[in-house]
N, C-alpha and C positions, 0 to 999 in steps of 0.2 A: 566443402560447405564452410565460412565463418561464419563466426555466429555476429550474429547483431548485436548482440548486446556485448558482446566484446569490440565490437566496429564502434557501432556509435557511443565508442564511452567516452572519449570527449568531448562532444553536445548533449551526455549528461552531466558535466561534470561543472561548467559554468553558463549559465541564461544572465536576463535582466533582475532577477528579483535579490532578496538578503539573502547572503552562505549558509552551510548550512550552521555556522560558526556563528554563526548572528539570533539562531533562532531557538529553542529550545528542546528536548530530549523528544519531550512530549508533554498534552499539557489536557484536560476535557475540558470541550468546549461549549456541550452542550448536550440537551437532553435530544431524539430522538418523540417526534411524533408515533404517540403506543399505534396510530393504525398503520403507517407504515409501516410500524416493522412487527408488526400480522400478517400484512401483507407480500412482503421479502420473506416472512415467517413459509407463508402460503407460495409461495410464487418457487422457492428450495421445495420445499416439500413433494407437492407437486409431482416432478419428478425429477430418477435420476442423474447425474445430467453432471462434466465436465468439457468445457469447451478452450481445456487449453492443448496445444496441436495440434490444434481442427482448423481448416483452412476459413474459418471467418476471427478468427482468436491469434491473428499478421505473427505481432512480435514473438505472441510461447509457440512459433511453429518455425521460428525461426532460428533456434540452438537444444542443444539439449540440455531439458529443464533439471531433469537429471541429474546431470554431472552440476550446472551454475546451480539448483535450486533444492536436490532433493527431491524434485518431485518427479510425476510426471503425465502421457495422459492415460485414457482410457479412465469408465466409469468403477475398475478396483481402485485406482490411485486413491493410496488415502488423504491426499493432498488437491483437492477438485476447484478450479469457477466457472461458474457461474453469467457470461456475459451478458449484462443489461444494456448498456451503447457497443453499437459496433463501431468501424472503419466507415466511415463518406465511403472513402472508394479504397478499393482493395491497396492499398502497395505498401513499395517493402523501406517501410519504414519500426523503430522502434517510440517513434516522436508519440505521450498522450493525445496529446491534445488534435487527434483525427479521430480519434474514437468519441460523436458523439450523436451518434444517430440511435436516438432507443429505440426499445425490443418495449411492447406491452407501451406499460401508465409512466411517464413523464414524471421522472423526480426532482422536485430541488426541496434547497435546506436553505435556510431562513440563514444560513451564515457567509454562504458563497453564491456573490454572484453566477454563476460559471459552476460547472464539473466535470471533470470531465471524465470516461472509460472507467463509468462506476458498474460493478459486480460485486457478486455475493462467490465470498470463501468458507470452503468446510475444510478444516482435518477431525481426524480419524483418533480417537486414540494414539494415548502412547507414541506420536508421531513427530517427532523437530524438525527444520527447520536448517539448512546452514543457516551459519553467518554472508550477508551475502550485504551490500551496498549498492542498492537501486538510481538514486538518482540524488545530487543534489538540491538543497529549498528551491533555491534561487534556478534551474530547470522547472521546475514542480513538486505541488508540496503534501502529501498522502495523509487525508484522513480515514477512519473505519467509527464503523460503528458498530456494535453489538448488541447482537442480536440472541444470546442463549449465554445463557448463563452458564458459567464455566472455568477450569482450576489452571487454563495456558497461561504461560506467563509470555509476554514482548520484553523478550529481553535485550539491547543495546550495547556496543562492544565501547568501552570508555576507555583512557587511560588508568587511570583508578585501580576501573573492577566495569563488573558489570551495571547497571543498571534496569529494574526494570517491571514491568508493571503489569498489573493486571484490572483487564477492564469487566464492568459491571452492563448488566443487560441495558437497554437501551440508549444506552450514553454515546457524545460521539468522542471522539480521541485525534486527538495531528497527534502525529506521527510522523517524528522524520526520522528517511529511511536515508537524508544519503548518510551516519553514519552503519557499522556494519548495527547489523543484527538480522535474530534468527525469534524463529517461537514454537516454543517449546508445550504439548500438550501433553497429557496424563491421562487425567477419567475428563471421558465423554465425549461429545458434538463438539468443535470448537464452531463457531459457525460466526458472520460478522459481511458490514457492505462494505470493499473496501474503493472509494475516489480519491481521485485528483485534483487537484484545483492551483491554478494560480495566487502568489500571495496577495496580489494590487487586487482582485477581487472579492479577497475574505474582509465582512464584515464586522465580522462575533467579536463581543465584549469582552472573550478573554486573551491578553494579548503573549504572545506568538514567539517576538521577540525578546534577546536576552537582553539588559537594560546596561550594565551596566559592564566593564570593560576588564574588571578582574576576574566578573560572571561566565567572560568567552572566552578566557586563557586559563581557566581551570578544567574545562571538556574536552583538551584533551588533542589530537590531529593537528597538525595540521593542511597543507593542501595537496604535498604531497600523495600524504601518506592516502587523499581519496585519489588520487592515482594511482595505484600498488593495488590496493581493492578492487577497485574498478577492474 
C-alpha cells in the first residue's frame, strides 16, 4: 500500500492561502469558553478511545502511523485521537476539508468562520512524537485548544535551533505545522483539541502573518525544504 501521506505531499505543499514562511511559528489567539473546555474533557473522560487507524478515520488508516509519527492504532497506544468531525463520505483522501460532519455537539469558535477535522488528542507521560511536517499553511492552518495543564513542549525546528511553545489550559493557539515540529511530554496526561481552518476563515484579532521581510527571511527553510521534509 502506498502511503497516502507520501502520495499526496505535493497537494499539501501549495494552496491558495499564505505560505508557511509568511506565517508565525505559533501564536496565542484567544481563550476557549470554560464550558467548552469542560465539555471536551467530559467527552474524553467518558470512555477510552483511539480512532487512529480505524475505518472512520481514513487519513490515519492509509499509512504506518508508527513509522511516520511514532504513533499507532489501539487503545493502549501512548498517543490517541478521538474524532468529533467525520468525513461526509468515506473518500480515499488526505484532504481535511472533507471532515465536516459533527458527532454530538457542533462546536464553534469566535475566531473562525469554519473549522475542519476537530478532534481530541491525548499523549501519555514520557512520550514524544517524531519531527514531521503536516501541511503548508497555504493548504490548511492548524490550531489547538489546551484542555489540561501540562508540562509538555511543542517544538518547532528552525535553521538556528529549536523554538518551544508551552501551552496553558483553556487557551487557543495557532501552530504552524508547515514546519518540522514535534511534541514532547514529560509528566502527566497531555490533552488538547486539534482543528484545521483556512486562513481566509480566520477572523481573530491576533495577527498570524509575519509583517516584515527581514522576519520572514530569519525563519529559515526555503521551499525546497518543504518538499524534502514531506
